[in-house]
N, C-alpha and C positions, 0 to 999 in steps of 0.2 A: 658354359652358358652363365650368363651375371645373378647373383644374387637375387635377383628382384626375381625375375623368373623363377627361380630355385623356390623365393618361398613360395611366390603362388601359385608352386605346384605340391607343399608341402602342406600348404595351406588346406587346402582344395582335397588334398588327400585326409587330411586330418580331417580336417569336418566329413567324409565317409565313417573314421571311424570311430568319431564323436557321438552320430547318427547311430551307432550301432552302440553306442555307450546309453544312449538317451541321453545326452548334455547340450536339448537342442537349444541354448543363450550361446550356444560355445559353439554351435555346429553351424548360427547366422555369419556371425560375429570372424568363423572361417573361408563361408565361403564373397562374403562380402571385402573379406583384407585380401584376398585370393584376386581378384578380378582388380580390385586400387594399384596390389603393387602389378602387376600382368602392365596395366595401362603406364603406370613410370613407367618398367621397363621401356616399352614402345616408347614415348618420349625420349624417353634417355638415347635406347640404342637404336632404334629407328627410325624415329625425326630428328634425330641428333640436342636437342635442350641439354642444355648444362643442368643441374641440381641449382645451381645459383640462379638461370632465367629465372626455373620453375619459381623459390622461394622471390625475387622479384616479384613475378605474379601475385603471388598472394601478396605479398602485404604492398602493394599496390589499386588492388583488388578490395570489393566490398564482401570476398568470397574465402571459404576454408579453402584448404589443398585440395579437396580429394574434388569440391565442386569444381575449380580450377581445370585439379585434368582430366576429370565430368568432360567441362565446359573446352579443355585442349583434343584431346579426343572426336568430337562432335563435332567438332571446325573442318578436322582431316579429314570426318570421313561425307564431310559435308562438301565439301571440295574437291574430293576427287570423286563426289557424283555415287557416293558405295547408300546403303540404306543405314543414316543414322538415327534413322527412328527407334527402329527394330529395339538398337544398343541403347539409346538413349531409354527405353518406356522402361525397360528389363533393368539393364544398371537404376535406379528410379526408386525401383518399388524393389530392389536390392535393399535399396539406404533404407529406405521408409523403413524395412523391416528388423534392417541390424540399428536402427537407432529405440524402438520400440523392444527387444529381444534385450541392449546394452541398460537403457534405459528406466525404464517405462512394470510400472508397478502389476507389471501382467506376464498372465505364462504366454508359455513359449512347450507347447505339442510337437509332437510328430511329424503333426501338418504340417506349421510350423517352416519345422529344417530342412523339410522336406522342398512345399516350393520356395526357400530359399538355395538346397539345389540346384534346385528346376535354375532358378534366375537367371546364377553365375554359372547354368553348362550350357544354357544362349548368350550370356552374354562373354565366357571364354572361346567360346566357338567361334560368335562370328565378330571377335577380335584378330580371330585364326584364318579363318579367313577371309576378311577384309583389309586388311593389313601383315604387309612383313612384318614377320616379327621371326 
């Protein structure tokens, strides 16, 4: 198993544990990064991109690394006639929630933690059922 895929699984499991412990901002952080790590695993191990190619795309774009990774997955789903809208909607909602949890002076509660778990589960399941992992 790739270390990215392993980290993805560990972060998702950590989110469940942290939710039970009421560490809600960390729940959101873990659910989001679980998705990012699985997407990067897909880019490297399924789609055959190298770390250097991904970094080069980031350097040549006006976007951050997460946006490049998300766009690559969207493009792959679209070009293979898969439902990219479900993926795109849920990953972007989760990304917005992660920015709020990590950077804004906002209360993060049980409901927001639960929302992030639900969103990540949709994204992870969608990736597993639409892309060979």
